[in-house]
N, C-alpha and C positions, 0 to 999 in steps of 0.2 A: 711689239702693242701696238694695238688696236681700241679703237672705240667698243669693237663687241667682242671682246675677246675676255674671258675668265679674266687673267691677269687684272686685266684696267680695271675692270666691272667690279670687282669682289677683293682684289685688292692694293693696286694703286690707288686710285679712285678713293675711299673711304681714307686711306690714309694719306693722302693729299690732303684734304678737307677738315680731317683732326689737327693737322699741321696747321692749314693755314688755317683756320678760326681760332687755334689758341696762341696764335703768334698776335705780337701784340701790332699794332695799326703799322707802326714804321718801318717795319721787317717783313707785310707781306706781302711787297711786291718781289722782294732776295729772296725768299719761298719761293713765290710763283717759278720766278729766271730759274731759283737753281734746279726746280723738281720739274721746269717745262725740258730745259738740256739735259736730265736720267729720261725724260719719256722716249725723247728724240735715239736716244744712244740706245735705249733698249732697243731699237726698232735700226737704225742707222749703222753703231759700231765708233770707227775711225770716220767715217763720214762729220758728225757731228761736228768735226773742224769745220767745216765748211760753213756750217751754220754759224760757228763761232767766229770765220773769219767775217761772215757778211756782217753783224753785230759789232764788231770792234770797227772793221771799214765806214761801214754807214754813220756809227757814230763820232768819228773821227774827224772824216768829209761832210757829214752837217755843220761839224762846229765850225771850221772853215767856211763854209756856206754862211754862215752867219756872220762872220766878223769882215769878209771880203767883200768887193766894190765893182758892179762892172764885168769889169771884161776878166781879172782875179776871179769871178766867182763863176764867171761861164765856165772857165779851165778846170776851175774844182767840180764846176757841175760833170761836164764832158765827164772829168777823171773818174768820179764816181759813176755813170753810168758803165764804164770800159771796165773798170774793178768788178758789176756786180757781175755783167754779159759777158763776161771770160770762163771764170764755172759755169756757171747755165751753156753758153757755146760748146766747152768744151765737154760734160757728163750728158751735156742731151743730144745736139746736135753733132757733134765734129765727126761720127762715122757717119751719117747721113752725108753729109753734105760732100762728104769724103769720096763717099762710094757713087755717090748724084758726078761728081767728078771726071770719074775715071768710067765711069756711062759714057759723059761726053767726048771724051781725050779721046776711049778708046777703038772710035768706028776711024781716027783720027790716025789712026798707029802712037798716039803716045798716052801716057800714063800716068796721072797724080804721084808723086816721089815717096808724102808722107806715110808710115804705117797709117793703116786703120783702126783708131783707140776703142775699146770700149770697155769704158770703167762701168762700176754699179752707179744706177743713177741714188744720187740724195735724194729721198723720200721731200717731195713737197716744195723739192727748191722751183718752181717756174710760181710759185703762189711767195715763197717768200723775197722771191725776185722781185718782183710788179710791185710788191710793202714796200718794197726798201726803195726802189726805184717813186715811186710817187712821194716820199716821202721827202728827199734830195730834190725829188722840185717843189715842191711846194711848201719846202724852205728857203730853197732858192724865189723864191718868187715870191719870199717875205710873206706869203698867206701864216703863220707863225713861224715863233722863235724854235731852237735847237732846244733837244732837251738838253738840259746840262748834265743829269749825271749816268753814267752806263749803266748801272742797275735798272735803271725807270727803263731806259732805252732797249736794254736786252729782253727786258717782259714783256716790256710792247711787240718789241721782234721775232721772240721765240715762243712770245705765250701760247702751250701747246693747244690749248680748247679747238684757237683755230689755223696754228700752225700748218698743217700737210695739208690741208683740201679746203681750205676758206671759211668761211667768206673772208675776202681783199679785207682787213681793215685798215682804214689813213687813219691815221694819228688823231687825227685833228676831231674824229669821228669820238675819240673817247679821251681824248687830250683829258680831260676833267676829271675822268674817274681814275688818269695814272695816275695822279697825285692825289685826290680821294676821293674812296667811295664810301656808298650808305650799302647796306642787309635789311630792307622792309624785309619783314616773314612771307609778304604775299608775290614778293619778287623770288624769295628763294623756295618758293612752291611753285610759282608759275614755271620755272626753269627747272626745278626738279621732274614738273610732268612737261614739259620742250622736250627736255631730255631721255623720255619715257616713249612716247610716240615717234622721237627719231630713229629712237633703237628699234621699234616695230615696225617703220618702214622699213629700214634696212633688210632686219634676219626674217619678218615673216612674210612680207612683198619683193623686197628688190631680190635677197635670194633663193627667192621661191619662184618667181619670173626665171632666171638668172639659170637655176636647170633646167627648165622648159626650155629656153633658146639656146641653153649648150647642147642639148640633145639633137634640135631639128639643124643647126649650123655646123656643129661634127660631123653630120652627114655631106656624104660626098655629093654635089651638084647638083650631078648628073641624074644620081639616086631621088630630089628632092622633086614635089611638083606642088602646085601652088599653096593647095589649102594647108599642109605643115611651116612650107614658108610663110606663110602671110603670119600663119600665130605664133612662129617663131622670131619673125617680125614687131609685131604687136609684143612678144613677151618684153625682148630685148629694150622696148620705149616705153616701157611701166618699167623693168630695172631699173635702167641710167636713171631716172626721173627719183625713183625711191628713196636708188642706190645713193644719190648727190645731193636729192634732200633733203633728206635718213642726216645724212652726214651734218648737213646744215643746222639740222634741228639741237641733232648733240649738240653739237660746237658754240650754239645760243643761249642752249639751255644753260653749259655748265657757265657760259662768260655771265650769263642773270645770276648764276647759285656766288659768283665769284666778286659778283658788283658791276658787271656791264651790261651795256647796254649793244650788239654789236647789229652793223646791219643785217636788212634779212638778203633773204639769197634768191628764195623760192617763191613765183605767187602763182601755184596753180599752171603752171605754162602749158600745158596742151586743150585750154580755155581762149587760148589765144584764137583772131580770127584773123590774122596776119602775121605775117614772118615777123612784122616788123614791131607786132607787138608782141609777138613772143620774142623776141628778144628785151621786150622790157620785162619779159615773167621771167626767162631763163639766168640761169647767174648772173643775179644782177649787180654784185658787185663788180666782175668783171666786164660785162658789159661799158658798166659807167667809165669804170678804169681806161678802157677803150676809148671811149666818148672823150673824155676831160686831158690825158696824155697823147692822144694820139688821133684823135677826127680831126677834133679842132683845132690842134697845131698844124696839121696838114691844110688847114682853110674849112673847113668842116662843110657847112651846105653855102657858104657865103661867099663861093666864086660862081661862074657860069654849071651850067647840071652836067658837060662833060668831067667836067672838076668834082663835083659831088661825087658823081657813079663813080670815077676812081681813086676818091677818097674811103670809096662804103668798100672796094676791089683790097683795097690797101689793106686798110681794117682788119676785113677778116681773111684774109689770104693771113697777117700775121696771127689771127685768132686762130685758126686752123695752124698753126708750125705750135703754136703755144700749147697744144694741146698734146703734140706729139710731132718727133721726127721721121713722115713718111707722108706719099706720096698718096693715101688717103685722105689723111686729114689735110691737107693741102687743098686736097678734091672736094674735099668739105665744106673750109672755109670760103670755098671758091662759090660752092652749092651755094651757101647761105651772101653770098656778097650779093650774088648775081640776082638769085630770089629780092633782095632789097631794092636791089637796082630798076627792076622790072616794074617790082612795086611803086616804087617812085616816079618812076615812069606816068605807068598807067592811071597815078592818082595825079601829077603834075602836067598832064599835059592831053588829058581825055577826063579827068574830073573821075574816074571809074571810082565803083566804088561797091564789091560784091555781098550779095544776099548776105543773113547774117550765116544761116547755115550752112551756101555755098563759102566763104568765107574760110569757118572754121571743118572742115571736111576740105577745104583745098589746104589749108595749115597743116594738119594734121599729115595730110598724107605725105607732103613735101617734105614735113619734118624728119617723119617715118621713112621716107629711100635717105636722105641727109644721114639716120643712123645707121643702115645700112654701109655707107660708105664709113663713119666713124668705125665702128668694129670689126668691118673685114680688118683681116691679116696683108692683105696687099691688093692692088689695082682686080687684076685679074679676078681675087675672091667677088672682092664686092661685085665683080660684073655677074659669074656664076650665080653670086645671090641672087642678084636683081634680075636677072632672064630666072630662075626658075618661081618668082611671082606671077610669071606670066606663063608658065606652062604648067596649061588645058587637060593634055589630054590624061588618061587616066597611068597610074605607075601602081606595078605589082608592090614596092615596096611601101607604098601613100600610107595603105590603114595600118601596119604594126606599128610606122612610125608617130602617127600621129597619136594612138590610142599609147603610146611610150613616151611620147615628150607633153601629153594633154590627156595623163588621166582626169577623171572626178573631183578628188579632191584640190588636184589645180586648177580644175576649170572656177573652181570654189574661191581660192586665191584670184586668180587675174579678176574676174568678176566683181569682185572687192577691189582690187586694186584700183580698174575703172574707174567702180564710183568715187574712191577717195580722191582719185584721182580729178574728176570732173566735179562734183559736187559742191555748189553752191555753200561755203560752209560760211559767209561774212554775212547772210543771209538769218540766222539762225543768232544772228548777235544778243537779240531780244534773251535770248533764255542768261545770258550773263547774270543777271538781275533778279533770276531767280532765286530761291535760296537752297534750291535742292543742287546749284550748277555744282560749288564745289564740290559736294562729298560726288556726286555723279561722276564727277570730272577726277577725282582721286582715283576713283575704282576703276574705272576705265582704264586710268594710265598705269595703277599697277598692274590689271590684266594683261594689261600690251605685254608691259615689263614681262609680266611671270610666263605670259604664251612663247615675247620671243626667246629667255631662259632657254624651255622646253627643247624650242625646235633646235635653239643651239648647242645644245648640249645630245641632241640625238642628231644633227644636218655636221656639228660642227660649224665654224667661222672660214667667210669666204673676207679679203682682202674688198677694200673699198675701192670701185672701178679709177675714179679721181686721185688714187693715191701713187699712182704710176705718171701723175704730170707734175 
């Protein structure tokens, strides 16, 4: 069951909200926990046991961490980390690493003895695993006390709005709201509006741009010329942003209706003027997670320059692997890590700062090239796509491909998507004080939802890109 499916929009969500608000306050965490497990079960079936395992194990480990001191606490923390990583490594990475070892050993006349497993991937396993690891680390460092109640912890860990694609919500960010929540009408209204706009981002922009990108990149590389290749790259750049930020908006909006304040996850990243700024605006909860639980423990930028560069590369190598078990994701992570390293060198040793427009164009281009690695099924596929971007000669297949990929109606959607990705909405904050603001927003949000629902009924609905992570 997806956020953009009719089953969720017109059955699960309204019935859940009725049940949730009819329940007494003391039972709402139980209702939310049970509903979250049901929501996950409708998509993952028996793999819900992996999520339940994560809930129970992390609840018990955290209680032991709270009771333990020094060496015993470190042992419990290591145990918790291992128990969290075992399912993630098995379901997501085992096949990749075994196949990679075979490729290394085969020229040497050897072969890895283990069979290559191909289990179904529990949806959102990377997200709830990282959430659990941050929880255990914070309990171990005495940042807060472990949750004493299994239902309350289960509700936090399995809460369906952010369960399968983020944002990665840390326990201390909503600790007070787990114990007691309030439901001001203006917050419920704001959450509903946020949900509608997120739904529109996904169905109106992301899915439409996805069709453009698919039309281009399902074409054999040798048949691609520069114009459709660039259109496809721009379309995918828009698709992945509106897809993921749309889900985040829907999750944050539902959370707001339920009385939670989830952290922001996107802040118009394509307005960035450096890759460093891009990672302060893109998937912000993941960036902060890697900063706080990997980069800083490695030493951050407190050591030598070379050590700082190594730390950056390690973090982004892991970031790439977090997104998927493939060489393309590894290269995508190293691409960004290398760019961050070069930017830091330029700033540190040469005091270099690019002009605003140059920095924006550079950042957008290198991010888009990175997305071609991210999207590609293989390294050779990525190379073929990147080569097509610079294939300037004319090709007989070019005009019909471009016309098929980007008919006039999709040109309108692409231009609108570019506008909404780049427009500085913070400059319009003064309008929020006007008497017409709430009615205008209400009408706009309802119109966006109805247009999205209409497009969904005509075109069907597609899974969110980040569900596979």
